[in-house]
C-alpha positions in Angstrom: 211.0 149.5 -5.4 212.6 148.3 -8.5 210.4 145.4 -8.3 207.0 147.3 -8.2 208.1 149.3 -11.2 209.0 146.3 -13.2 205.4 144.8 -12.2 203.5 147.6 -13.0 205.4 148.5 -16.3 204.7 144.5 -17.7 201.3 144.5 -16.1 199.8 147.2 -18.2 202.3 146.3 -21.6 200.8 142.8 -21.2 197.1 144.1 -20.7 197.1 147.0 -23.4 199.1 144.0 -25.8 195.7 141.6 -25.5 193.2 143.9 -26.2 193.2 144.1 -30.0 191.1 140.9 -31.3 193.1 138.2 -31.9 193.5 134.4 -31.1 193.4 134.1 -27.4 190.7 136.7 -26.5 188.4 135.5 -29.8 188.6 132.1 -27.8 187.7 133.0 -24.7 184.7 135.1 -25.9 183.4 131.9 -28.0 183.6 130.0 -25.2 181.9 132.5 -22.7 178.8 132.5 -25.2 179.4 128.5 -25.9 179.6 127.2 -22.4 178.6 130.3 -20.0 180.9 132.4 -18.0 182.6 129.8 -15.7 184.1 128.3 -18.7 185.0 131.6 -20.3 186.9 132.7 -17.0 188.4 129.1 -17.0 190.2 129.9 -20.6 191.6 132.8 -19.2 193.0 131.4 -16.2 194.4 128.8 -18.9 195.9 131.4 -21.3 197.3 133.4 -18.7 199.2 130.3 -17.4 200.4 129.6 -21.1 201.3 133.4 -21.3 203.1 132.8 -18.2 205.3 130.1 -19.7 206.3 132.3 -22.7 207.0 135.0 -20.5 210.0 132.6 -19.0 210.4 131.7 -21.9 211.0 135.6 -23.2 213.4 136.1 -20.5 215.7 133.8 -21.7 215.6 134.4 -25.1 216.4 137.9 -24.2 220.1 138.2 -24.5 219.9 136.1 -28.0 217.0 136.6 -30.2 217.9 140.0 -31.5 221.4 139.1 -32.3 220.3 135.7 -33.9 218.5 136.0 -36.7 218.2 132.0 -37.1 215.5 131.7 -33.5 213.4 135.0 -34.9 213.1 133.4 -38.1 212.1 129.8 -36.5 209.3 131.5 -34.3 208.0 133.8 -37.1 207.7 130.0 -39.2 206.3 128.3 -36.8 203.9 130.6 -36.2 203.0 131.4 -40.2 202.7 127.3 -39.9 200.1 127.3 -36.7 198.2 130.6 -38.5 197.7 128.6 -41.6 196.2 125.2 -39.9 194.3 127.4 -37.9 192.9 129.4 -40.5 191.7 126.1 -42.9 190.4 124.7 -39.0 188.2 127.2 -38.9 187.2 127.8 -42.3 186.4 124.0 -42.1 184.2 124.4 -39.1 182.0 127.5 -40.4 181.2 125.5 -43.6 180.0 123.1 -41.0 178.0 125.5 -39.3 177.6 126.5 -35.5 175.7 126.3 -32.4 175.2 126.5 -29.0 176.7 124.0 -26.7 174.7 122.6 -23.6 176.6 123.8 -20.4 178.6 120.6 -19.0 180.6 120.4 -15.7 183.4 118.6 -18.3 183.4 122.1 -20.7 184.9 123.7 -17.2 187.2 120.8 -16.6 188.5 121.5 -19.9 188.5 125.1 -19.9 192.0 125.4 -18.3 194.0 123.2 -20.8 192.4 124.5 -23.6 193.2 128.1 -22.5 197.0 126.9 -22.3 196.8 125.3 -25.9 195.9 128.4 -27.5 198.2 130.6 -25.3 200.8 128.5 -27.1 199.6 128.0 -30.4 199.8 131.5 -29.8 203.6 133.1 -30.7 203.1 135.7 -31.3 203.7 137.6 -27.8 207.0 136.2 -27.4 208.7 138.5 -29.7 206.2 140.8 -27.7 207.7 139.9 -24.4 211.2 139.4 -25.8 211.6 142.6 -26.7 209.7 144.6 -23.1 212.2 142.1 -21.1 215.5 143.8 -23.0 213.7 146.6 -22.7 213.8 146.1 -19.4 217.3 144.8 -19.2 215.6 141.0 -17.7 218.0 138.6 -18.0 220.3 140.8 -20.0 223.5 141.0 -17.8 225.4 138.3 -17.3 223.4 136.3 -14.4 220.1 136.5 -13.9 218.0 138.0 -11.1 215.2 135.3 -10.6 213.6 137.9 -8.3 212.8 140.4 -11.3 212.4 137.4 -13.1 209.6 136.0 -11.2 207.5 139.6 -11.1 208.3 140.0 -14.8 206.6 136.4 -15.6 203.8 136.6 -13.0 203.2 140.7 -13.9 202.1 139.6 -18.1 200.4 136.4 -17.0 197.9 138.7 -14.1 197.9 141.4 -16.8 196.6 139.5 -19.5 194.4 137.6 -17.5 192.8 140.8 -16.2 192.2 142.2 -20.4 191.0 138.8 -21.0 188.0 138.4 -17.5 186.6 142.0 -19.4 186.6 139.9 -22.3 184.2 137.6 -20.3 182.0 140.5 -18.7 181.0 142.4 -21.8 180.5 139.3 -23.9 178.0 138.1 -21.3 176.3 141.7 -21.2 175.3 140.6 -24.8 173.1 137.6 -24.2 171.1 138.0 -26.6 173.6 138.2 -29.4 174.8 134.6 -28.9 173.2 133.0 -31.8 174.6 135.4 -34.3 178.5 135.0 -32.7 178.1 131.3 -32.6 177.1 132.0 -36.4 180.2 134.1 -37.3 182.7 133.9 -34.7 184.8 130.9 -37.0 184.2 133.3 -40.0 186.0 136.3 -38.3 188.5 133.4 -36.6 189.6 132.2 -40.3 189.6 135.7 -41.5 192.2 136.6 -38.4 194.1 134.0 -39.0 194.7 134.6 -42.9 195.5 138.2 -42.1 197.9 137.0 -39.2 199.5 134.7 -42.1 200.1 137.7 -44.5 201.8 139.9 -41.1 204.2 137.2 -40.8 204.9 136.5 -44.1 205.8 140.2 -44.1 207.8 140.0 -41.0 209.8 137.1 -42.6 210.6 138.9 -45.9 211.0 142.1 -45.0 212.5 142.6 -41.7 
């Protein structure tokens, strides 16, 4: 019973946490538009694997991170550097122009790794899952309950995948807008990264 409650709470928390436009879901949308629905699903699977790894890390950090400002600041500064690099990357890519690539089998094979990489680069979910794990008392005792840990990380991963899959379905329904999306998506991603840089700076200096 406790595992079921934990699974449902974590599942819906992860599901709702990916709903706002962000690095991961916009990457899924871009891949879906440029390479098709299948590649978008593969990226979503890869991103969900990345979230699973982040959730595992969050469980082990849960008992330390709120009592250790150093760890929190390291995570925030790492995220700041990543977001600055990504903002420059997307802006340069937008300046060079965008196009719709032809679909190939290789894009599907590489999409899982792409999803994992994007999810790992997006460090924001780690404090989110740390807070959730702390609130649900996962890893808060002297010894870890591995059944609860597995339940937590699987729910986080599946909740993320559910939202990302809805992104795939939603963007496939506006197939006639792919050219417009491809043209402006890199600008959108650059602006998004810039916003995340500002948010991260605020969290570093005012929290």
